[in-house]
ROLODREN-18927 format. One record per residue: residue in one letter; x, y, z of N, C-alpha, C, O in turn. Coordinates in steps of 0.05 Angstrom, whole numbers, plus 32768, in hexadecimal, padded with zeros to 4 digits. Example, Ala and Ser with C-alpha at 12.3 -4.5 7.8 and 13.67 -1.06 7.14 Angstrom:
2
- A, 8108, 7F8E, 809C, 80F6, 7FA6, 809C, 8108, 7FBE, 809C, 811D, 7FBE, 80A9
- S, 8101, 7FD3, 808E, 8111, 7FEB, 808F, 8102, 8001, 809D, 810C, 8017, 80A1
//
This chain:
194
- M, 866B, 87F0, 7F89, 8652, 87E2, 7F88, 863C, 87F7, 7F83, 863B, 880C, 7F91
- S, 862A, 87F2, 7F71, 8615, 8805, 7F6B, 85FA, 87F8, 7F71, 85F7, 87DF, 7F6F
- F, 85E7, 8808, 7F77, 85CC, 87FF, 7F7C, 85BA, 8809, 7F66, 85BC, 8820, 7F5D
- F, 85A8, 87F7, 7F5D, 8596, 87FF, 7F48, 857A, 8804, 7F55, 8572, 87F5, 7F67
- S, 856D, 8817, 7F4C, 8552, 881D, 7F57, 853E, 880A, 7F4B, 853E, 8804, 7F33
- C, 852D, 8800, 7F5C, 8517, 87EE, 7F53, 84FC, 87FD, 7F53, 84E7, 87F0, 7F52
- K, 84FE, 8816, 7F53, 84E6, 8827, 7F53, 84D7, 8823, 7F38, 84E3, 8824, 7F23
- N, 84BD, 8820, 7F3A, 84AC, 881D, 7F22, 84A8, 8838, 7F15, 84A6, 884D, 7F22
- D, 84A7, 8837, 7EFA, 84A1, 8850, 7EEB, 8482, 8853, 7EEB, 8475, 8843, 7EDE
- T, 8478, 8867, 7EF8, 845B, 886B, 7EFA, 8451, 887F, 7EE5, 843A, 8886, 7EE6
- S, 8463, 8888, 7ED4, 845A, 889C, 7EC1, 8448, 8890, 7EAB, 8438, 889F, 7EA0
- T, 8449, 8877, 7EA6, 8438, 886A, 7E92, 8426, 8856, 7EA0, 842F, 8842, 7EAA
- K, 840C, 885D, 7EA0, 83F9, 884B, 7EAD, 83EB, 883A, 7E97, 83E3, 8845, 7E82
- V, 83E9, 8821, 7E9C, 83DC, 880F, 7E89, 83C1, 8808, 7E95, 83BF, 87FE, 7EAB
- E, 83AC, 880C, 7E86, 8391, 8805, 7E90, 838B, 87E9, 7E87, 838F, 87E2, 7E6F
- T, 8383, 87D9, 7E9A, 837C, 87BD, 7E93, 835F, 87B8, 7E9A, 8354, 87C5, 7EAC
- E, 8353, 87A6, 7E8B, 8338, 879F, 7E90, 8337, 8783, 7E9A, 8343, 8771, 7E8E
- V, 8329, 877E, 7EB0, 8327, 8763, 7EBB, 8310, 8756, 7EAD, 82F9, 8760, 7EAD
- T, 8316, 873F, 7EA1, 8301, 8730, 7E93, 82FE, 8715, 7EA0, 8311, 870A, 7EAA
- S, 82E7, 870B, 7E9E, 82E1, 86F0, 7EA9, 82ED, 86DB, 7E97, 82EF, 86DE, 7E7F
- M, 82F6, 86C6, 7EA3, 8301, 86AF, 7E94, 82EB, 86A2, 7E83, 82F0, 8697, 7E6E
- D, 82D2, 86A3, 7E8D, 82BB, 8697, 7E7F, 82A9, 86AD, 7E75, 829C, 86BB, 7E84
- P, 82A8, 86B1, 7E5A, 8298, 86C7, 7E50, 827A, 86C3, 7E54, 826B, 86D6, 7E50
- Y, 8272, 86AB, 7E5B, 8256, 86A6, 7E5F, 824F, 86A3, 7E7C, 823A, 8697, 7E83
- M, 825F, 86AE, 7E8D, 825A, 86AC, 7EAA, 8242, 86BD, 7EB2, 8240, 86D5, 7EAA
- A, 8230, 86B2, 7EC1, 821A, 86C1, 7ECC, 8224, 86D4, 7EE1, 8237, 86CD, 7EF0
- P, 8218, 86EB, 7EE4, 8221, 86FD, 7EF9, 8220, 86F0, 7F14, 820F, 86DF, 7F19
- P, 8233, 86F7, 7F26, 8235, 86E9, 7F40, 821D, 86EC, 7F52, 8219, 86DC, 7F64
- D, 820D, 8700, 7F4D, 81F5, 8704, 7F5E, 81DD, 86F6, 7F53, 81C6, 86FD, 7F5B
- S, 81E0, 86E2, 7F42, 81CA, 86D4, 7F35, 81BF, 86BF, 7F48, 81C4, 86A7, 7F44
- I, 81B0, 86C7, 7F5B, 81A1, 86B5, 7F6C, 8184, 86B7, 7F63, 8178, 86CC, 7F65
- P, 8179, 86A0, 7F5B, 815E, 86A2, 7F50, 8149, 86AA, 7F66, 8146, 869B, 7F7A
- E, 813C, 86C0, 7F62, 8127, 86C8, 7F75, 810C, 86C0, 7F69, 8109, 86BF, 7F51
- R, 80FA, 86BA, 7F7B, 80DE, 86B4, 7F73, 80CF, 86CE, 7F6E, 80CC, 86DE, 7F80
- T, 80C6, 86D1, 7F55, 80B8, 86EA, 7F4E, 80A7, 86E5, 7F35, 80A7, 86D0, 7F29
- S, 8099, 86F9, 7F2E, 8089, 86F9, 7F15, 809B, 8704, 7EFF, 80AA, 8717, 7F03
- A, 8098, 86F8, 7EE7, 80A7, 8702, 7ED0, 809F, 871F, 7ECA, 80B0, 872F, 7EC0
- A, 8087, 8726, 7ECE, 807D, 8741, 7EC9, 808A, 8756, 7EDB, 808A, 876E, 7ED4
- A, 8095, 874E, 7EF1, 80A2, 8760, 7F04, 80BF, 8767, 7EFC, 80CC, 8777, 7F09
- L, 80C9, 875A, 7EE7, 80E5, 875D, 7EE0, 80E9, 876A, 7EC5, 80D6, 876B, 7EB4
- D, 8100, 8775, 7EC0, 8107, 8780, 7EA6, 8113, 876A, 7E96, 812B, 8764, 7E99
- L, 8103, 875D, 7E84, 810C, 8746, 7E75, 811E, 874D, 7E5D, 8125, 873C, 7E4D
- K, 8125, 8767, 7E5B, 8138, 876F, 7E46, 8154, 876F, 7E51, 8167, 8778, 7E44
- K, 8157, 8766, 7E6A, 8171, 8763, 7E78, 8173, 8746, 7E81, 815F, 8737, 7E83
- Y, 818C, 873E, 7E87, 8190, 8723, 7E92, 8181, 8720, 7EAC, 8182, 8731, 7EBE
- Q, 8172, 870A, 7EAF, 8163, 8704, 7EC7, 8164, 86E6, 7ECC, 8160, 86D6, 7EB9
- L, 816A, 86DE, 7EE4, 8167, 86C2, 7EEC, 8153, 86C2, 7F03, 8158, 86CD, 7F18
- F, 813C, 86B6, 7EFE, 8127, 86B8, 7F12, 8115, 869F, 7F11, 8115, 8690, 7EFD
- I, 8105, 869B, 7F26, 80F1, 8685, 7F26, 80D6, 8693, 7F22, 80CD, 86A2, 7F33
- D, 80CA, 868D, 7F0B, 80B1, 8698, 7F03, 809A, 868B, 7F13, 8096, 8673, 7F11
- T, 808D, 869A, 7F23, 8077, 8690, 7F34, 805C, 8692, 7F28, 8048, 8688, 7F34
- T, 8059, 869F, 7F11, 803F, 86A5, 7F06, 8031, 868D, 7EF8, 8019, 8689, 7EFA
- K, 8041, 867E, 7EEA, 8038, 8667, 7EDA, 8026, 8671, 7EC2, 8019, 8661, 7EB6
- T, 8027, 868B, 7EBD, 8017, 8696, 7EA6, 8029, 86A9, 7E95, 801E, 86B6, 7E83
- S, 8042, 86AA, 7E9B, 8054, 86BD, 7E8D, 8059, 86B4, 7E70, 8050, 869F, 7E67
- V, 8068, 86C5, 7E62, 806F, 86C0, 7E47, 8080, 86A6, 7E45, 807F, 8698, 7E30
- F, 808F, 869F, 7E5A, 809F, 8687, 7E59, 808E, 866E, 7E5A, 8093, 865A, 7E4C
- Y, 8078, 866E, 7E6A, 8065, 8657, 7E6A, 8056, 8656, 7E50, 8051, 8640, 7E45
- Q, 804F, 866D, 7E45, 8040, 866E, 7E2C, 8051, 8663, 7E15, 8047, 8655, 7E04
- Q, 806B, 866A, 7E14, 807D, 865F, 7DFF, 807F, 8641, 7E01, 807E, 8633, 7DED
- L, 8083, 8637, 7E19, 8085, 861A, 7E1D, 806B, 860C, 7E15, 806C, 85F7, 7E08
- D, 8054, 8618, 7E1C, 803A, 860C, 7E15, 8037, 860C, 7DF7, 802D, 85F8, 7DEC
- S, 8040, 8621, 7DE9, 803E, 8622, 7DCC, 804E, 860C, 7DBF, 8045, 85FE, 7DAC
- V, 8067, 8608, 7DC8, 8079, 85F4, 7DBD, 806D, 85D8, 7DC2, 806C, 85C8, 7DAF
- I, 8064, 85D3, 7DDA, 8059, 85B9, 7DE0, 803F, 85B3, 7DD2, 803B, 859C, 7DC9
- T, 802E, 85C7, 7DCE, 8015, 85C3, 7DC0, 801A, 85B9, 7DA4, 800C, 85A7, 7D9A
- S, 802D, 85C5, 7D96, 8033, 85BB, 7D7A, 8040, 85A0, 7D7A, 803B, 8590, 7D68
- E, 8051, 859A, 7D8E, 805E, 857F, 7D8F, 804A, 8569, 7D96, 804B, 8553, 7D8B
- V, 8037, 856F, 7DA8, 8023, 855B, 7DB0, 8013, 8551, 7D99, 800C, 8539, 7D97
- R, 800C, 8563, 7D87, 7FFD, 855A, 7D6F, 800D, 8545, 7D5F, 8002, 8532, 7D55
- K, 8027, 8549, 7D5D, 8039, 8537, 7D4E, 803D, 851D, 7D5E, 8041, 8508, 7D51
- H, 803B, 851E, 7D78, 8041, 8506, 7D89, 8028, 84FE, 7D99, 802A, 84F6, 7DB0
- E, 8010, 8500, 7D8C, 7FF8, 84FA, 7D9B, 7FF6, 84DD, 7DA4, 7FE7, 84D7, 7DB7
- N, 8004, 84CB, 7D97, 8003, 84AE, 7D9E, 8019, 84A7, 7DB3, 801C, 848F, 7DB9
- S, 8027, 84BA, 7DBD, 803C, 84B4, 7DD1, 8030, 84AA, 7DEB, 801B, 84B4, 7DF4
- I, 803D, 8497, 7DF7, 8034, 848D, 7E11, 803B, 84A1, 7E27, 802B, 84A6, 7E39
- F, 8053, 84AC, 7E24, 805D, 84C0, 7E38, 8064, 84DA, 7E29, 8072, 84DA, 7E15
- K, 8059, 84F0, 7E33, 805F, 850B, 7E29, 806A, 851A, 7E42, 805C, 8520, 7E54
- L, 8085, 851F, 7E41, 8092, 8528, 7E59, 80A2, 8542, 7E54, 80AB, 8547, 7E3D
- V, 80A6, 8551, 7E69, 80B7, 8569, 7E67, 80CB, 8567, 7E7F, 80C4, 855E, 7E95
- E, 80E4, 8570, 7E7A, 80F8, 856F, 7E8E, 80F4, 8583, 7EA4, 80ED, 859A, 7E9F
- I, 80FA, 857B, 7EBC, 80F9, 858D, 7ED3, 8114, 858A, 7EE2, 8122, 8577, 7EDE
- K, 811A, 859D, 7EF4, 8133, 859D, 7F03, 812C, 859F, 7F21, 8116, 85A8, 7F28
- K, 813F, 8595, 7F31, 813B, 8597, 7F4E, 814D, 85AD, 7F59, 8165, 85AD, 7F54
- Y, 8141, 85C0, 7F66, 814F, 85D6, 7F72, 8144, 85DC, 7F8D, 812C, 85DF, 7F91
- N, 8156, 85DD, 7FA2, 814D, 85E1, 7FBD, 8137, 85CE, 7FC5, 8124, 85D6, 7FD2
- D, 813B, 85B5, 7FBE, 8128, 859F, 7FC5, 810C, 85A2, 7FB9, 80F9, 8595, 7FC2
- Q, 810A, 85B2, 7FA4, 80F0, 85B5, 7F96, 80F5, 85B1, 7F78, 810B, 85B7, 7F6E
- F, 80E1, 85A7, 7F6A, 80E3, 85A3, 7F4E, 80D7, 85BB, 7F3F, 80C3, 85C5, 7F48
- L, 80E5, 85C3, 7F2A, 80DB, 85D9, 7F1A, 80E4, 85D6, 7EFD, 80F7, 85C7, 7EF7
- L, 80D7, 85E4, 7EEB, 80E0, 85E5, 7ECF, 80F8, 85F8, 7ECD, 80FB, 860A, 7EDE
- Y, 8109, 85F4, 7EB9, 811F, 8606, 7EB5, 8120, 860E, 7E98, 8125, 85FE, 7E86
- E, 811C, 8628, 7E94, 811D, 8634, 7E79, 813A, 863E, 7E75, 8142, 8652, 7E81
- P, 814A, 8630, 7E64, 8166, 8637, 7E61, 8169, 8651, 7E51, 8157, 8659, 7E43
- C, 8181, 865C, 7E52, 8187, 8674, 7E42, 8188, 866C, 7E25, 817E, 867B, 7E14
- D, 8193, 8655, 7E1F, 8197, 864C, 7E04, 8186, 8634, 7DFE, 818C, 861E, 7E08
- G, 8170, 8637, 7DEF, 8160, 8620, 7DE8, 8146, 861F, 7DF8, 813C, 8634, 7E02
- T, 813B, 8607, 7DFA, 8121, 8604, 7E07, 8123, 85ED, 7E1C, 8136, 85DE, 7E1C
- I, 810E, 85EB, 7E2C, 810C, 85D5, 7E3F, 810A, 85BB, 7E30, 80F9, 85B8, 7E1F
- P, 811A, 85A7, 7E37, 8119, 858D, 7E29, 80FE, 857F, 7E2E, 80F2, 857F, 7E43
- R, 80F4, 8572, 7E18, 80DB, 8563, 7E18, 80E0, 8547, 7E0D, 80F1, 8543, 7DFC
- Y, 80D0, 8534, 7E17, 80D4, 8518, 7E10, 80B8, 850C, 7E08, 80A5, 850E, 7E18
- Y, 80B7, 8500, 7DF1, 809E, 84F2, 7DE8, 80A5, 84D5, 7DE3, 80B5, 84CF, 7DD1
- I, 8099, 84C3, 7DF2, 80A0, 84A7, 7DF1, 8088, 8497, 7DE9, 8073, 8498, 7DF5
- S, 808C, 8488, 7DD3, 8077, 8475, 7DCA, 8084, 8459, 7DCA, 809B, 8456, 7DD2
- K, 8074, 8445, 7DC3, 8080, 842A, 7DC4, 8096, 8428, 7DAF, 80A8, 8417, 7DB2
- G, 8096, 8438, 7D9A, 80A9, 8435, 7D85, 80C0, 8448, 7D84, 80D3, 8445, 7D76
- A, 80BE, 845E, 7D94, 80D3, 8472, 7D92, 80D2, 8485, 7DAA, 80BF, 8487, 7DB9
- I, 80E9, 8493, 7DAE, 80EA, 84A9, 7DC1, 80F4, 84C1, 7DB1, 8109, 84C0, 7DA3
- D, 80E6, 84D7, 7DB3, 80EE, 84F0, 7DA6, 80F5, 8503, 7DBC, 80E5, 8508, 7DCE
- I, 810D, 850E, 7DBA, 8117, 8521, 7DCF, 811B, 853C, 7DC1, 812B, 853E, 7DAE
- Y, 810D, 854F, 7DCB, 8110, 856B, 7DC2, 8120, 8579, 7DD7, 8116, 857F, 7DED
- G, 8139, 8580, 7DD1, 814B, 858A, 7DE5, 8151, 85A7, 7DE2, 8146, 85B6, 7DD2
- Q, 8164, 85AE, 7DF2, 816D, 85CA, 7DF3, 817A, 85D2, 7DD9, 8176, 85E9, 7DD0
- N, 8188, 85C0, 7DCC, 8196, 85C7, 7DB3, 818F, 85B6, 7D9B, 8196, 85BE, 7D85
- E, 8182, 85A0, 7D9F, 817D, 858E, 7D89, 8165, 857C, 7D8F, 815C, 857A, 7DA5
- N, 815A, 8570, 7D79, 8144, 855D, 7D7C, 814F, 8542, 7D73, 815D, 853F, 7D5F
- I, 8149, 852D, 7D83, 8153, 8512, 7D7E, 813D, 84FE, 7D7D, 8129, 8500, 7D8C
- H, 813F, 84EB, 7D6B, 812B, 84D6, 7D68, 8139, 84BB, 7D6B, 814C, 84B5, 7D5B
- F, 8131, 84AB, 7D7E, 813D, 8490, 7D82, 8126, 847C, 7D7F, 8111, 847F, 7D8A
- K, 812C, 8466, 7D70, 8118, 8451, 7D6D, 811A, 843F, 7D85, 8130, 8439, 7D8F
- L, 8103, 8436, 7D8F, 8101, 8424, 7DA5, 80F7, 8409, 7D9B, 80E7, 8408, 7D88
- K, 80FF, 83F4, 7DA8, 80F3, 83DA, 7DA2, 80D7, 83DA, 7DAB, 80D0, 83E9, 7DBD
- D, 80C6, 83CA, 7DA0, 80AA, 83C8, 7DA8, 80AA, 83B8, 7DC2, 80A0, 83A1, 7DC4
- F, 80B4, 83C5, 7DD7, 80B8, 83B7, 7DF1, 80B4, 83CB, 7E07, 80C0, 83E0, 7E08
- M, 80A3, 83C4, 7E19, 809F, 83D4, 7E31, 8099, 83C2, 7E48, 8087, 83B1, 7E47
- L, 80A8, 83C6, 7E5E, 80A5, 83B7, 7E76, 809D, 83CA, 7E8C, 80AB, 83DE, 7E91
- S, 8088, 83C4, 7E9A, 807F, 83D5, 7EB0, 8080, 83C5, 7EC9, 8073, 83B0, 7ECB
- A, 808F, 83CF, 7EDD, 8091, 83C1, 7EF7, 8090, 83D5, 7F0D, 80A2, 83E6, 7F0F
- G, 807C, 83D4, 7F1E, 807A, 83E7, 7F34, 8078, 8403, 7F2A, 8067, 840A, 7F1A
- N, 808B, 8414, 7F33, 808B, 8430, 7F2B, 809F, 8435, 7F15, 80A8, 844C, 7F12
- Q, 80A7, 8421, 7F05, 80BB, 8424, 7EF0, 80B1, 8418, 7ED6, 80A5, 8403, 7ED5
- V, 80B8, 8426, 7EC0, 80B2, 841D, 7EA5, 80CD, 841C, 7E97, 80DD, 842E, 7E99
- L, 80D1, 8406, 7E88, 80EB, 8402, 7E7A, 80E7, 83FC, 7E5D, 80D7, 83EB, 7E56
- F, 80F5, 840B, 7E4C, 80F6, 8406, 7E2F, 8112, 83FF, 7E27, 8125, 8403, 7E36
- K, 8115, 83F4, 7E0F, 8130, 83F0, 7E03, 8130, 83FC, 7DE7, 811C, 83FB, 7DD9
- D, 8147, 8407, 7DDF, 8149, 8412, 7DC4, 8155, 83FC, 7DB2, 815A, 83E6, 7DBB
- E, 8158, 8403, 7D99, 8162, 83EF, 7D86, 817F, 83E6, 7D8B, 8187, 83D2, 7D80
- W, 818D, 83F5, 7D9C, 81A8, 83ED, 7DA3, 81A9, 83E1, 7DBF, 81BF, 83DE, 7DCB
- D, 8192, 83DA, 7DCA, 818F, 83CE, 7DE5, 8196, 83E1, 7DFC, 819B, 83D7, 7E12
- R, 8197, 83FB, 7DF7, 819A, 840E, 7E0D, 817F, 8411, 7E1A, 816A, 8411, 7E0D
- S, 817F, 8413, 7E34, 8166, 8414, 7E43, 815C, 8431, 7E46, 816C, 8444, 7E48
- L, 8142, 8434, 7E47, 8135, 844D, 7E4D, 8123, 8447, 7E64, 810F, 8438, 7E61
- S, 8129, 8452, 7E7B, 8118, 844C, 7E93, 810B, 8465, 7E9D, 8116, 847B, 7E9D
- L, 80F2, 8461, 7EA6, 80E3, 8476, 7EB3, 80DB, 846C, 7ECE, 80CE, 8457, 7ED1
- K, 80E4, 847A, 7EE3, 80DE, 8472, 7EFE, 80D0, 8488, 7F0D, 80DA, 849F, 7F0E
- E, 80B9, 8482, 7F18, 80A9, 8496, 7F26, 80B7, 849F, 7F40, 80BD, 848D, 7F50
- V, 80BB, 84B9, 7F43, 80C7, 84C3, 7F5C, 80B0, 84CB, 7F6F, 80B1, 84C4, 7F87
- N, 809C, 84D8, 7F65, 8084, 84DE, 7F73, 806D, 84E0, 7F5F, 8071, 84DA, 7F48
- E, 8056, 84E9, 7F68, 803F, 84E9, 7F55, 8042, 84FC, 7F3D, 8034, 84F9, 7F2A
- K, 8054, 850F, 7F3F, 8058, 8522, 7F29, 8073, 8520, 7F1C, 8077, 852B, 7F06
- V, 8087, 8513, 7F28, 80A2, 8513, 7F1F, 80AB, 84F7, 7F17, 80A6, 84E4, 7F26
- I, 80B9, 84F5, 7F00, 80C3, 84DC, 7EF6, 80E1, 84DF, 7EF1, 80EA, 84F5, 7EE8
- R, 80F1, 84CB, 7EF6, 810D, 84CB, 7EF0, 8111, 84BC, 7ED6, 810A, 84A4, 7ED4
- L, 811C, 84CA, 7EC1, 8120, 84BE, 7EA7, 813E, 84B9, 7EA3, 814E, 84CB, 7EA7
- K, 8145, 84A0, 7E9B, 8161, 8499, 7E96, 8162, 848B, 7E7B, 8153, 8478, 7E77
- Y, 8173, 8495, 7E69, 8175, 8489, 7E4F, 8192, 8482, 7E49, 81A3, 8494, 7E48
- G, 8198, 8469, 7E44, 81B3, 8460, 7E3D, 81C7, 846A, 7E52, 81C3, 8467, 7E6A
- D, 81DE, 8475, 7E48, 81F3, 847E, 7E59, 81F0, 849C, 7E61, 8200, 84A6, 7E70
- S, 81DB, 84A9, 7E58, 81D7, 84C5, 7E5F, 81CF, 84C7, 7E7C, 81C6, 84B4, 7E88
- R, 81D3, 84DF, 7E87, 81CC, 84E4, 7EA3, 81AD, 84E3, 7EA6, 819F, 84EA, 7E94
- A, 81A4, 84DB, 7EBD, 8188, 84DA, 7EC2, 817D, 84F7, 7EC5, 818B, 8509, 7ECF
- V, 8164, 84FB, 7EBD, 8157, 8515, 7EC0, 813C, 8511, 7ECD, 8131, 84FB, 7ECC
- Y, 8132, 8526, 7ED9, 8117, 8526, 7EE3, 8104, 8531, 7ECE, 810B, 8544, 7EC0
- V, 80ED, 8525, 7ECC, 80D8, 852E, 7EB9, 80BD, 852D, 7EC7, 80B9, 8521, 7EDC
- T, 80AA, 853A, 7EBA, 808E, 8539, 7EC3, 807D, 8538, 7EAA, 8085, 8540, 7E94
- K, 8065, 852E, 7EAD, 8052, 852E, 7E96, 804B, 854B, 7E8F, 8049, 855C, 7EA0
- I, 8047, 854F, 7E75, 8042, 856B, 7E6C, 8029, 8577, 7E79, 8028, 858F, 7E7C
- E, 8016, 8567, 7E80, 7FFE, 8572, 7E8D, 8004, 857C, 7EA9, 7FF3, 858B, 7EB4
- N, 801B, 8575, 7EB4, 8023, 857F, 7ECF, 8031, 8599, 7ECE, 8037, 85A4, 7EE3
- I, 8037, 85A4, 7EB7, 8047, 85BD, 7EB4, 803C, 85D3, 7EC6, 804C, 85E1, 7ED3
- P, 8022, 85D8, 7EC6, 8018, 85EE, 7ED7, 801C, 85EB, 7EF5, 8019, 85FE, 7F04
- Q, 8024, 85D3, 7EFD, 8029, 85CF, 7F1A, 8046, 85D5, 7F22, 804C, 85D3, 7F3A
- F, 8056, 85DE, 7F0F, 8072, 85E3, 7F15, 8079, 8600, 7F0F, 8070, 860C, 7EFB
- E, 8089, 860C, 7F21, 8094, 8627, 7F1B, 80AB, 8623, 7F07, 80B5, 860D, 7F03
- M, 80B3, 8639, 7EFA, 80C8, 8638, 7EE6, 80DF, 864A, 7EEC, 80DB, 8662, 7EF0
- M, 80F7, 863F, 7EED, 810F, 8650, 7EF0, 8116, 8659, 7ED3, 8118, 8648, 7EC1
- V, 811A, 8673, 7ED0, 811F, 867E, 7EB5, 813B, 868A, 7EB5, 8141, 869B, 7EC6
- N, 814C, 8682, 7EA2, 8166, 868F, 7E9E, 8163, 86A1, 7E86, 816A, 869A, 7E6F
- N, 8157, 86B9, 7E8A, 8151, 86CB, 7E75, 816A, 86DB, 7E6E, 8173, 86ED, 7E7C
- C, 8176, 86D4, 7E57, 818F, 86E1, 7E4F, 818B, 86F2, 7E36, 8197, 86EE, 7E22
- F, 817A, 8705, 7E38, 8172, 8716, 7E22, 818A, 8722, 7E14, 8199, 8732, 7E20
- G, 818E, 871A, 7DFB, 81A3, 8726, 7DEA, 81BF, 871C, 7DEE, 81D1, 8724, 7DDF
- Q, 81C4, 870A, 7E01, 81DF, 8700, 7E05, 81DE, 86E4, 7E11, 81CB, 86DD, 7E1E
- K, 81F2, 86D4, 7E0B, 81F4, 86B9, 7E16, 81FF, 86BA, 7E32, 8213, 86C7, 7E38
- I, 81F1, 86AD, 7E45, 81FA, 86AC, 7E61, 81FC, 868E, 7E68, 81ED, 867D, 7E5F
- K, 820F, 8688, 7E79, 8213, 866D, 7E83, 81F9, 8663, 7E8F, 81EB, 8671, 7E9D
- E, 81F3, 8649, 7E8A, 81DA, 863E, 7E95, 81DD, 8639, 7EB3, 81F3, 8634, 7EBD
- F, 81C7, 863C, 7EC1, 81C7, 8637, 7EDE, 81CE, 861A, 7EE3, 81C3, 8608, 7ED6
- D, 81E0, 8615, 7EF5, 81EA, 85F9, 7EF9, 81E9, 85F0, 7F17, 81F9, 85DF, 7F1F
- K, 81D8, 85FC, 7F27, 81D8, 85F6, 7F43, 81C0, 85E4, 7F4A, 81B5, 85E5, 7F60
- F, 81B8, 85D3, 7F37, 81A2, 85C1, 7F3C, 81AC, 85A8, 7F4B, 81C3, 85A1, 7F49
- Q, 819A, 859B, 7F59, 81A0, 8582, 7F67, 819D, 856B, 7F54, 818D, 856B, 7F42
- E, 81AD, 8556, 7F59, 81AB, 853E, 7F49, 8193, 852E, 7F51, 818E, 8518, 7F46
//
């Protein structure tokens, strides 16, 4: 009877690199801190809550909205999407794209989103009851706006998930979480409350 050695050959070492399963994973220490954009190196990845309301991120949003408002001056509702985080509402500047905006008139809803712009025709129909406004589109899908508080509205359109929005004139009253992914794509922050 013979015994075979199970000893490993250590003469050849193979170097391996551990890679993340998700190439767009945000670094694990990405907890948004409240700070000024000017206090950070924006040429590196940063996830933060901008407390200044005067930074380049607010200026970019203002510039985009200013040009859109001219085009949608007859809209009944001019809204920008907000998110709920730690029981507070704030704007969210994604890594990829821009903050979604909604322009609603009696005849249409125009949605300027993170990756695309969409135009839906609405029937000439608007029902207002209490703190809720209801529209219907040409396929009878409903568009409802329900007031959450004096600054926040819950918008629900068709089968899509409901989102929180505020009137564009309320933008300066909200802080902005920024997912600054300078030069590379990073996973979007997904720890918001429903």
